[in-house]
All heavy atoms as an XYZ file, in Angstrom:
814
protein
N      31.207      6.226     35.163
C      31.773      5.523     36.297
C      32.074      4.078     35.934
O      31.307      3.456     35.236
C      30.773      5.512     37.445
C      30.527      6.825     38.060
C      29.701      6.583     39.307
N      28.906      7.736     39.555
C      27.737      7.703     40.126
N      27.197      6.564     40.477
N      27.079      8.793     40.364
N      33.134      3.589     36.496
C      33.492      2.202     36.216
C      32.604      1.245     36.982
O      32.169      0.240     36.468
C      34.957      1.958     36.568
C      35.474      0.556     36.271
C      35.290      0.237     34.797
C      36.924      0.439     36.643
N      32.289      1.555     38.221
C      31.472      0.671     39.048
C      30.112      1.309     39.319
O      29.850      1.768     40.408
C      32.168      0.394     40.385
C      32.877     -0.929     40.392
O      32.507     -1.807     39.633
N      33.862     -1.071     41.228
N      29.255      1.336     38.329
C      27.930      1.894     38.507
C      27.104      0.945     39.363
O      26.941     -0.223     39.011
C      27.226      2.089     37.148
O      28.044      2.934     36.350
C      25.854      2.698     37.325
N      26.594      1.408     40.519
C      25.797      0.515     41.362
C      24.539      0.040     40.650
O      23.948      0.755     39.867
C      25.441      1.375     42.578
C      26.409      2.507     42.561
C      26.768      2.720     41.115
N      24.138     -1.150     40.955
C      22.910     -1.734     40.454
C      21.802     -1.316     41.440
O      22.104     -0.943     42.562
C      23.057     -3.271     40.370
C      24.361     -3.648     39.650
C      21.897     -3.923     39.672
C      24.551     -3.117     38.269
N      20.521     -1.322     41.050
C      19.454     -0.888     41.965
C      19.567     -1.507     43.355
O      19.951     -2.661     43.508
C      18.188     -1.358     41.256
C      18.555     -1.316     39.809
C      20.006     -1.741     39.768
N      19.193     -0.745     44.344
C      19.357     -1.149     45.739
C      18.047     -1.599     46.357
O      16.995     -1.155     45.975
C      19.903      0.017     46.565
C      21.248      0.466     46.112
C      21.695      1.674     46.945
N      23.015      2.093     46.539
C      24.138      1.593     47.047
N      24.109      0.690     47.972
N      25.301      2.015     46.624
N      18.172     -2.484     47.329
C      17.029     -2.903     48.135
C      17.491     -2.877     49.584
O      18.440     -3.566     49.948
C      16.575     -4.308     47.744
C      15.400     -4.779     48.579
C      14.945     -6.146     48.149
O      14.339     -6.243     47.073
O      15.193     -7.105     48.897
N      16.830     -2.058     50.397
C      17.149     -1.952     51.819
C      18.646     -1.773     52.060
O      19.270     -2.492     52.826
C      16.616     -3.162     52.587
C      15.108     -3.285     52.539
C      14.602     -4.503     53.286
O      15.347     -5.085     54.093
O      13.446     -4.864     53.059
N      19.237     -0.808     51.359
C      20.627     -0.407     51.542
C      21.670     -1.457     51.159
O      22.810     -1.360     51.576
C      20.874      0.070     52.986
C      20.086      1.307     53.297
O      19.873      2.143     52.421
N      19.654      1.427     54.527
N      21.298     -2.470     50.415
C      22.330     -3.344     49.870
C      22.066     -3.545     48.388
O      20.957     -3.414     47.922
C      22.433     -4.679     50.622
C      21.292     -5.613     50.384
N      20.109     -5.522     51.047
C      21.175     -6.662     49.534
C      19.290     -6.473     50.625
N      19.908     -7.176     49.718
N      23.121     -3.816     47.674
C      23.007     -3.939     46.226
C      22.488     -5.330     45.871
O      23.029     -6.338     46.311
C      24.376     -3.681     45.561
C      24.801     -2.235     45.826
C      24.312     -3.966     44.077
C      26.175     -1.893     45.317
N      21.420     -5.351     45.087
C      20.879     -6.618     44.594
C      21.731     -7.059     43.407
O      22.053     -6.246     42.542
C      19.432     -6.435     44.130
C      18.450     -6.201     45.244
S      18.046     -7.708     46.100
C      16.927     -8.428     44.917
N      22.102     -8.317     43.331
C      22.878     -8.784     42.181
C      22.107     -8.641     40.873
O      20.891     -8.815     40.827
C      23.124    -10.260     42.494
C      22.932    -10.394     43.958
C      21.896     -9.366     44.321
N      22.838     -8.320     39.841
C      22.297     -8.295     38.490
C      22.916     -9.464     37.752
O      24.115     -9.722     37.871
C      22.628     -6.977     37.779
O      22.030     -5.904     38.496
C      22.094     -6.969     36.354
N      22.093    -10.174     36.997
C      22.550    -11.359     36.280
C      22.323    -11.191     34.783
O      21.297    -10.658     34.356
C      21.787    -12.601     36.752
C      22.044    -12.932     38.198
C      21.142    -12.560     39.183
C      23.199    -13.616     38.581
C      21.384    -12.857     40.526
C      23.439    -13.910     39.909
C      22.529    -13.529     40.876
O      22.776    -13.829     42.193
N      23.282    -11.677     34.008
C      23.150    -11.785     32.565
C      22.874    -13.248     32.268
O      23.686    -14.118     32.613
C      24.424    -11.328     31.859
C      24.416    -11.468     30.334
C      23.395    -10.513     29.718
C      25.805    -11.204     29.780
N      21.715    -13.510     31.678
C      21.314    -14.885     31.371
C      21.442    -15.099     29.872
O      20.928    -14.303     29.077
C      19.867    -15.182     31.828
C      19.728    -15.040     33.337
C      19.444    -16.584     31.421
C      19.223    -13.706     33.746
N      22.123    -16.149     29.487
C      22.243    -16.538     28.082
C      21.272    -17.677     27.839
O      21.255    -18.664     28.584
C      23.668    -16.986     27.783
C      23.874    -17.461     26.365
C      25.297    -17.959     26.126
O      26.196    -17.683     26.939
O      25.480    -18.662     25.118
N      20.456    -17.518     26.805
C      19.476    -18.549     26.452
C      19.697    -18.966     24.997
O      19.649    -18.125     24.099
C      18.052    -18.008     26.603
C      17.742    -17.458     27.981
C      16.282    -16.992     28.053
N      15.985    -16.190     29.215
C      15.786    -16.639     30.448
N      15.869    -17.932     30.688
N      15.503    -15.813     31.442
N      19.962    -20.243     24.763
C      20.049    -20.753     23.389
C      18.637    -20.974     22.871
O      17.898    -21.825     23.390
C      20.824    -22.073     23.350
C      22.316    -21.877     23.536
O      22.826    -20.779     23.221
O      22.982    -22.819     23.998
N      18.267    -20.201     21.863
C      16.939    -20.318     21.249
C      17.141    -20.254     19.742
O      17.231    -19.157     19.159
C      15.985    -19.199     21.729
C      15.866    -19.232     23.256
C      14.622    -19.334     21.053
C      15.050    -18.102     23.846
N      17.263    -21.418     19.081
C      17.462    -21.415     17.633
C      16.382    -20.588     16.925
O      15.195    -20.699     17.220
C      17.370    -22.895     17.256
C      17.767    -23.619     18.522
C      17.220    -22.763     19.641
N      16.826    -19.723     16.025
C      15.893    -18.899     15.260
C      15.349    -17.698     16.014
O      14.430    -17.033     15.534
N      15.895    -17.381     17.184
C      15.373    -16.275     17.992
C      15.321    -14.969     17.206
O      14.360    -14.204     17.319
C      16.217    -16.092     19.255
N      16.327    -14.730     16.391
C      16.380    -13.486     15.628
C      15.311    -13.373     14.556
O      15.061    -12.276     14.054
N      14.660    -14.480     14.229
C      13.597    -14.454     13.222
C      12.197    -14.491     13.846
O      11.205    -14.577     13.124
C      13.754    -15.622     12.248
C      14.890    -15.453     11.235
C      16.256    -15.575     11.873
O      16.528    -16.520     12.610
N      17.123    -14.615     11.601
N      12.120    -14.457     15.167
C      10.799    -14.469     15.811
C      10.028    -13.210     15.452
O      10.587    -12.111     15.406
C      10.938    -14.580     17.334
C      11.459    -15.914     17.854
C      11.780    -15.818     19.342
C      10.440    -17.017     17.604
N       8.755    -13.363     15.228
C       7.898    -12.230     14.868
C       7.663    -11.335     16.083
O       7.811    -11.778     17.228
C       6.549    -12.743     14.355
O       5.811    -13.321     15.422
N       7.270    -10.090     15.841
C       6.912     -9.217     16.962
C       5.824     -9.832     17.843
O       5.853     -9.685     19.067
C       6.420     -7.931     16.287
C       7.129     -7.916     14.969
C       7.221     -9.377     14.569
N       4.900    -10.543     17.253
C       3.826    -11.187     18.011
C       4.374    -12.286     18.917
O       3.956    -12.434     20.064
C       2.753    -11.760     17.071
C       1.994    -10.721     16.281
C       2.733    -10.205     15.047
O       3.754    -10.814     14.620
O       2.314     -9.153     14.517
N       5.318    -13.072     18.391
C       5.927    -14.141     19.186
C       6.746    -13.561     20.333
O       6.678    -14.053     21.468
C       6.808    -15.031     18.308
N       7.489    -12.492     20.068
C       8.261    -11.840     21.126
C       7.341    -11.247     22.194
O       7.636    -11.319     23.394
C       9.171    -10.759     20.537
C      10.310    -11.282     19.651
C      11.018    -10.127     18.967
C      11.286    -12.133     20.446
N       6.225    -10.697     21.760
C       5.250    -10.162     22.721
C       4.697    -11.274     23.603
O       4.593    -11.122     24.822
C       4.111     -9.454     21.989
C       3.085     -8.850     22.922
C       1.997     -8.106     22.166
C       0.988     -7.513     23.127
N      -0.049     -6.739     22.413
N       4.367    -12.426     23.005
C       3.830    -13.553     23.774
C       4.853    -14.065     24.785
O       4.507    -14.360     25.940
C       3.396    -14.681     22.829
N       6.121    -14.140     24.376
C       7.179    -14.574     25.290
C       7.313    -13.577     26.438
O       7.424    -13.954     27.600
C       8.519    -14.740     24.528
C       8.436    -15.922     23.561
C       9.683    -14.896     25.502
C       9.565    -15.972     22.546
N       7.286    -12.298     26.111
C       7.381    -11.247     27.131
C       6.224    -11.326     28.111
O       6.413    -11.181     29.324
C       7.416     -9.866     26.473
O       8.542     -9.718     25.666
N       5.027    -11.542     27.589
C       3.850    -11.642     28.456
C       3.949    -12.840     29.390
O       3.602    -12.750     30.564
C       2.574    -11.713     27.608
C       2.244    -10.393     26.954
C       1.096    -10.488     25.965
O       0.828    -11.541     25.377
N       0.411     -9.372     25.761
N       4.443    -13.973     28.863
C       4.604    -15.163     29.702
C       5.628    -14.892     30.807
O       5.413    -15.218     31.976
C       5.014    -16.368     28.850
C       5.064    -17.667     29.663
C       5.181    -18.896     28.784
N       6.482    -18.986     28.162
C       6.697    -19.121     26.847
N       5.680    -19.191     26.010
N       7.911    -19.205     26.362
N       6.738    -14.254     30.451
C       7.761    -13.933     31.442
C       7.204    -13.003     32.520
O       7.414    -13.239     33.715
C       8.971    -13.280     30.757
O       9.944    -12.938     31.719
N       6.495    -11.964     32.115
C       5.924    -11.012     33.079
C       4.903    -11.676     33.992
O       4.835    -11.364     35.183
C       5.300     -9.825     32.347
S       6.526     -8.722     31.609
N       4.139    -12.602     33.455
C       3.158    -13.326     34.267
C       3.849    -14.155     35.345
O       3.442    -14.157     36.510
C       2.310    -14.225     33.363
O       1.417    -14.994     34.129
N       4.916    -14.850     34.959
C       5.674    -15.651     35.921
C       6.290    -14.732     36.977
O       6.228    -15.022     38.174
C       6.758    -16.493     35.204
C       7.687    -17.154     36.213
C       6.112    -17.544     34.314
N       6.875    -13.625     36.544
C       7.496    -12.685     37.481
C       6.479    -12.132     38.474
O       6.768    -12.005     39.664
C       8.166    -11.540     36.718
C       9.420    -11.923     35.948
C       9.826    -10.798     35.015
C      10.553    -12.293     36.885
N       5.298    -11.825     37.990
C       4.244    -11.297     38.872
C       3.919    -12.307     39.969
O       3.757    -11.941     41.143
C       2.995    -10.970     38.061
C       1.894    -10.344     38.870
C       0.715     -9.980     38.000
C      -0.401     -9.399     38.862
N      -1.579     -9.065     38.063
N       3.850    -13.576     39.611
C       3.555    -14.629     40.593
C       4.709    -14.866     41.567
O       4.489    -15.339     42.678
C       3.204    -15.931     39.882
C       1.858    -15.871     39.204
O       0.975    -15.131     39.610
N       1.698    -16.638     38.140
N       5.935    -14.540     41.141
C       7.106    -14.765     41.991
C       7.303    -13.647     43.011
O       8.012    -13.831     43.989
C       8.371    -14.914     41.133
C       8.391    -16.193     40.322
S       9.916    -16.384     39.361
C      11.083    -16.761     40.681
N       6.725    -12.494     42.770
C       6.875    -11.387     43.705
C       7.956    -10.407     43.295
O       8.615    -10.567     42.268
N       8.183     -9.393     44.121
C       9.055     -8.280     43.742
C      10.554     -8.531     43.874
O      11.347     -7.668     43.506
C       8.624     -7.172     44.714
C       8.198     -7.923     45.937
C       7.525     -9.179     45.405
N      10.968     -9.677     44.376
C      12.397     -9.922     44.578
C      13.167    -10.156     43.282
O      14.392    -10.080     43.272
C      12.620    -11.111     45.501
C      12.277    -10.790     46.942
O      12.205     -9.587     47.285
O      12.087    -11.730     47.722
N      12.469    -10.444     42.202
C      13.128    -10.677     40.913
C      12.517     -9.717     39.899
O      11.301     -9.549     39.849
C      12.992    -12.159     40.467
C      13.701    -12.385     39.132
C      11.563    -12.626     40.458
C      13.836    -13.848     38.722
N      13.398     -9.072     39.130
C      12.957     -8.107     38.127
C      13.678     -8.361     36.811
O      14.893     -8.596     36.794
C      13.274     -6.684     38.576
C      12.590     -6.257     39.840
C      13.090     -4.895     40.282
O      13.317     -4.009     39.470
N      13.286     -4.733     41.582
N      12.940     -8.270     35.738
C      13.510     -8.371     34.395
C      13.778     -6.953     33.932
O      12.872     -6.117     33.923
C      12.514     -9.081     33.490
C      12.840     -9.130     32.034
C      14.069     -9.167     31.448
C      11.890     -9.191     30.964
N      13.952     -9.245     30.091
C      12.621     -9.255     29.769
C      10.505     -9.195     30.905
C      12.003     -9.322     28.519
C       9.890     -9.270     29.677
C      10.644     -9.336     28.493
N      15.024     -6.657     33.541
C      15.373     -5.323     33.084
C      15.194     -5.169     31.582
O      14.531     -4.244     31.122
C      16.816     -4.979     33.473
C      17.116     -4.987     34.966
C      18.588     -4.687     35.216
C      16.223     -3.979     35.691
N      15.800     -6.070     30.812
C      15.672     -6.045     29.359
C      16.345     -7.267     28.776
O      17.070     -7.981     29.468
C      16.277     -4.771     28.760
C      17.758     -4.600     28.996
C      18.270     -3.250     28.514
O      17.711     -2.686     27.560
O      19.243     -2.754     29.111
N      16.095     -7.484     27.497
C      16.714     -8.608     26.795
C      17.181     -8.164     25.426
O      16.637     -7.213     24.847
C      15.717     -9.766     26.632
O      15.376    -10.309     27.881
N      18.177     -8.875     24.917
C      18.724     -8.628     23.592
C      18.570     -9.911     22.790
O      19.063    -10.960     23.201
C      20.202     -8.239     23.672
C      20.415     -6.997     24.505
C      20.667     -7.085     25.871
C      20.324     -5.731     23.932
C      20.839     -5.950     26.641
C      20.497     -4.581     24.692
C      20.757     -4.702     26.050
O      20.923     -3.579     26.814
N      17.884     -9.815     21.658
C      17.629    -10.970     20.804
C      18.622    -10.935     19.646
O      18.702     -9.939     18.918
C      16.177    -10.948     20.274
C      15.911    -12.162     19.383
C      15.180    -10.889     21.434
N      19.387    -12.020     19.493
C      20.314    -12.161     18.372
C      19.904    -13.406     17.592
O      18.863    -13.997     17.869
C      21.787    -12.195     18.857
C      22.155    -10.895     19.567
C      22.057    -13.366     19.773
N      20.690    -13.801     16.617
C      20.276    -14.879     15.715
C      19.738    -16.118     16.420
O      18.602    -16.520     16.167
C      21.434    -15.274     14.791
C      21.768    -14.160     13.811
O      20.885    -13.324     13.519
O      22.918    -14.130     13.338
N      20.537    -16.737     17.269
C      20.141    -17.998     17.895
C      20.228    -17.969     19.416
O      20.343    -19.013     20.060
C      21.010    -19.150     17.360
C      20.726    -19.437     15.896
O      19.544    -19.421     15.505
O      21.689    -19.666     15.134
N      20.204    -16.766     19.984
C      20.291    -16.614     21.440
C      19.487    -15.408     21.883
O      19.205    -14.511     21.095
C      21.738    -16.409     21.888
C      22.649    -17.603     21.662
C      24.043    -17.331     22.204
C      24.986    -18.472     21.914
N      24.797    -19.615     22.770
N      19.180    -15.407     23.169
C      18.610    -14.230     23.818
C      19.434    -14.004     25.079
O      19.719    -14.952     25.822
C      17.110    -14.431     24.166
C      16.565    -13.231     24.918
C      16.294    -14.680     22.900
N      19.853    -12.765     25.282
C      20.600    -12.374     26.470
C      19.700    -11.482     27.306
O      19.199    -10.478     26.812
C      21.882    -11.622     26.085
C      22.859    -12.489     25.337
C      22.865    -12.523     23.942
C      23.773    -13.281     26.021
C      23.761    -13.319     23.253
C      24.670    -14.082     25.337
C      24.657    -14.097     23.952
O      25.544    -14.892     23.271
N      19.501    -11.854     28.572
C      18.567    -11.146     29.440
C      19.275    -10.607     30.672
O      20.135    -11.285     31.239
C      17.455    -12.093     29.911
S      16.596    -12.943     28.579
N      18.880     -9.423     31.099
C      19.377     -8.847     32.341
C      18.270     -8.903     33.384
O      17.149     -8.445     33.136
C      19.786     -7.386     32.138
C      21.126     -7.137     31.477
C      21.314     -5.646     31.220
C      22.257     -7.664     32.336
N      18.609     -9.479     34.527
C      17.658     -9.607     35.639
C      18.315     -9.143     36.928
O      19.531     -9.285     37.098
C      17.248    -11.068     35.847
C      16.170    -11.543     34.918
C      16.447    -11.845     33.595
C      14.861    -11.694     35.364
C      15.455    -12.289     32.742
C      13.867    -12.142     34.511
C      14.165    -12.430     33.202
O      13.178    -12.866     32.364
N      17.511     -8.631     37.838
C      17.928     -8.359     39.206
C      17.230     -9.403     40.066
O      16.019     -9.620     39.929
C      17.496     -6.954     39.667
C      18.155     -5.890     38.812
C      17.836     -6.742     41.143
C      17.609     -4.506     39.059
N      17.995    -10.065     40.917
C      17.443    -11.089     41.802
C      18.393    -11.280     42.971
O      19.585    -11.003     42.847
C      17.242    -12.409     41.056
N      17.895    -11.790     44.089
C      18.777    -12.002     45.230
C      19.760    -13.158     45.031
O      20.792    -13.210     45.689
C      17.830    -12.272     46.394
C      16.543    -12.656     45.770
C      16.500    -12.023     44.423
N      19.439    -14.089     44.104
C      20.304    -15.241     43.896
C      19.977    -15.922     42.571
O      18.942    -15.651     41.964
C      20.171    -16.236     45.060
C      18.721    -16.602     45.314
O      18.029    -17.080     44.423
N      18.262    -16.358     46.531
N      20.867    -16.801     42.145
C      20.673    -17.526     40.879
C      19.490    -18.480     40.944
O      18.872    -18.773     39.919
C      21.933    -18.304     40.506
C      23.062    -17.445     40.024
C      24.227    -18.261     39.486
O      23.993    -19.387     38.973
O      25.364    -17.782     39.586
N      19.188    -18.988     42.128
C      18.080    -19.927     42.277
C      16.786    -19.317     41.724
O      16.021    -19.995     41.029
C      17.910    -20.305     43.753
C      16.747    -21.263     44.020
C      16.555    -21.531     45.510
N      16.539    -20.334     46.346
C      15.486    -19.506     46.473
N      14.376    -19.744     45.809
N      15.554    -18.455     47.268
N      16.553    -18.045     42.001
C      15.336    -17.402     41.509
C      15.327    -17.293     39.990
O      14.271    -17.397     39.361
C      15.141    -16.023     42.147
C      14.729    -16.112     43.603
S      14.083    -14.548     44.223
C      12.393    -14.665     43.634
N      16.493    -17.107     39.397
C      16.589    -17.064     37.935
C      16.171    -18.419     37.366
O      15.401    -18.502     36.404
C      18.027    -16.714     37.493
C      18.484    -15.357     38.057
C      18.167    -16.782     35.981
C      17.722    -14.165     37.598
N      16.658    -19.491     37.978
C      16.294    -20.836     37.530
C      14.803    -21.113     37.747
O      14.159    -21.726     36.891
C      17.145    -21.895     38.233
C      18.536    -21.985     37.709
N      18.850    -22.535     36.486
C      19.719    -21.584     38.245
C      20.150    -22.474     36.283
N      20.700    -21.894     37.341
N      14.246    -20.672     38.862
C      12.815    -20.863     39.124
C      11.974    -20.159     38.068
O      10.987    -20.711     37.574
C      12.451    -20.328     40.510
C      12.949    -21.186     41.645
C      12.674    -20.557     43.017
O      11.895    -19.587     43.107
O      13.263    -21.047     44.002
N      12.353    -18.943     37.710
C      11.631    -18.199     36.674
C      11.698    -18.941     35.344
O      10.686    -19.112     34.661
C      12.215    -16.786     36.535
C      11.693    -16.041     35.351
N      12.372    -16.013     34.149
C      10.564    -15.320     35.185
C      11.665    -15.293     33.292
N      10.563    -14.855     33.896
N      12.893    -19.408     34.993
C      13.072    -20.114     33.727
C      12.240    -21.391     33.676
O      11.587    -21.673     32.673
C      14.554    -20.429     33.514
N      12.247    -22.132     34.769
C      11.478    -23.378     34.817
C       9.978    -23.113     34.719
O       9.271    -23.765     33.957
C      11.794    -24.137     36.103
C      11.152    -25.511     36.163
C      11.568    -26.284     37.395
O      12.773    -26.261     37.736
O      10.691    -26.916     38.003
N       9.505    -22.130     35.472
C       8.069    -21.828     35.470
C       7.603    -21.309     34.111
O       6.467    -21.567     33.700
C       7.745    -20.808     36.559
N       8.468    -20.591     33.401
C       8.082    -20.029     32.110
C       8.438    -20.896     30.925
O       8.034    -20.612     29.800
N       9.209    -21.953     31.160
C       9.636    -22.806     30.064
C      10.740    -22.173     29.231
O      10.851    -22.430     28.037
N      11.571    -21.340     29.866
C      12.661    -20.665     29.166
C      13.969    -21.419     29.387
O      14.284    -21.781     30.516
C      12.825    -19.233     29.683
C      11.563    -18.422     29.668
C      11.022    -17.940     30.844
C      10.913    -18.143     28.476
C       9.856    -17.198     30.843
C       9.745    -17.405     28.469
C       9.218    -16.923     29.648
N      14.762    -21.624     28.324
C      16.048    -22.292     28.512
C      17.040    -21.380     29.224
O      16.951    -20.160     29.135
C      16.504    -22.575     27.080
C      15.853    -21.516     26.258
C      14.522    -21.250     26.930
N      17.969    -21.976     29.944
C      19.081    -21.252     30.561
C      20.359    -21.963     30.143
O      20.585    -23.106     30.534
C      18.971    -21.216     32.104
C      20.223    -20.595     32.702
C      17.735    -20.462     32.539
N      21.155    -21.292     29.346
C      22.426    -21.843     28.909
C      23.523    -21.480     29.904
O      24.363    -22.306     30.238
C      22.787    -21.317     27.504
O      21.700    -21.617     26.627
C      24.071    -21.940     26.983
N      23.497    -20.229     30.358
C      24.496    -19.766     31.318
C      23.939    -18.577     32.085
O      23.110    -17.831     31.567
C      25.786    -19.365     30.602
N      24.408    -18.429     33.312
C      24.078    -17.275     34.140
C      25.394    -16.681     34.616
O      26.248    -17.396     35.155
C      23.221    -17.664     35.362
C      21.893    -18.270     34.918
C      22.983    -16.440     36.259
C      21.057    -18.806     36.074
N      25.555    -15.388     34.407
C      26.759    -14.691     34.844
C      26.353    -13.517     35.726
O      25.413    -12.794     35.413
C      27.542    -14.137     33.649
C      27.930    -15.177     32.612
C      29.100    -16.018     33.091
N      29.568    -16.886     32.032
C      29.326    -18.190     31.993
N      28.620    -18.765     32.923
N      29.788    -18.923     31.019
N      27.077    -13.305     36.807
C      26.833    -12.158     37.671
C      27.516    -10.937     37.061
O      28.699    -10.992     36.714
C      27.394    -12.413     39.084
O      26.774    -13.589     39.607
C      27.108    -11.242     40.010
N      26.759     -9.851     36.922
C      27.320     -8.604     36.412
C      28.109     -7.958     37.547
O      27.558     -7.705     38.625
C      26.204     -7.659     35.907
C      26.788     -6.316     35.486
C      25.424     -8.307     34.769
N      29.376     -7.704     37.323
C      30.249     -7.121     38.347
C      30.357     -5.607     38.222
O      30.511     -4.908     39.218
C      31.648     -7.730     38.270
C      31.675     -9.236     38.426
C      31.225     -9.660     39.793
N      31.270    -11.125     39.898
C      30.676    -11.795     40.838
N      30.004    -11.175     41.789
N      30.741    -13.114     40.881
N      30.303     -5.088     37.008
C      30.405     -3.658     36.746
C      29.693     -3.348     35.452
O      29.449     -4.246     34.645
C      31.861     -3.214     36.603
O      32.599     -3.468     37.755
N      29.409     -2.069     35.256
C      28.869     -1.598     33.985
C      29.772     -0.479     33.510
O      30.191      0.366     34.287
C      27.461     -1.034     34.162
C      26.438     -2.076     34.490
C      25.073     -1.442     34.567
N      24.097     -2.426     34.984
C      22.822     -2.169     35.156
N      22.363     -0.953     34.960
N      22.006     -3.130     35.523
N      30.067     -0.500     32.216
C      30.809      0.598     31.624
C      30.083      1.034     30.363
O      29.286      0.276     29.784
C      32.277      0.215     31.321
C      32.360     -0.943     30.318
C      33.017     -0.108     32.607
C      33.782     -1.213     29.834
N      30.355      2.254     29.935
C      29.753      2.812     28.735
C      30.688      3.916     28.233
O      31.718      4.201     28.866
C      28.368      3.391     29.067
O      28.510      4.571     29.830
N      30.348      4.589     27.156
C      31.181      5.709     26.726
C      31.346      6.778     27.807
O      32.388      7.426     27.897
C      30.436      6.260     25.508
C      29.750      5.065     24.938
C      29.313      4.280     26.154
N      30.354      6.915     28.678
C      30.454      7.881     29.775
C      31.563      7.517     30.757
O      32.114      8.389     31.424
C      29.115      7.982     30.503
N      31.921      6.222     30.837
C      32.986      5.777     31.725
C      34.314      6.444     31.337
O      35.121      6.794     32.192
C      33.138      4.251     31.660
O      31.870      3.640     31.935
C      34.157      3.740     32.666
N      34.528      6.654     30.059
C      35.766      7.261     29.578
C      35.893      8.709     30.012
O      36.993      9.238     30.100
C      35.829      7.173     28.053
N      34.762      9.344     30.317
C      34.759     10.749     30.681
C      34.778     10.969     32.188
O      34.934     12.081     32.649
C      33.546     11.431     30.070
C      33.538     11.341     28.559
C      32.231     11.799     27.960
O      31.390     12.334     28.702
O      32.072     11.615     26.748
N      34.599      9.921     32.962
C      34.504     10.083     34.417
C      35.830     10.394     35.051
O      36.862     10.091     34.576
C      33.920      8.816     35.037
């Protein structure tokens, strides 16, 4: 499908955000360092409540791209500030496509 819905809350679609984080050397971080970052993020999210969810992240050479569900960008910024995570850019995901989209 071209317009795959994002998870729903009370019959409305919660926005999904792609967050770009400039983190020099991110691609060389050890598994232990990535685990510690993940634990810090999860701890902050737990304190913020269920309105914001981290779906997954992609680590490349000098950046990390994260997918989050949240009611607004403000919550993304609050999470970043509380966890000490940089935010280079936030983009709202409008649609998702994949190889399955070609077959729909």
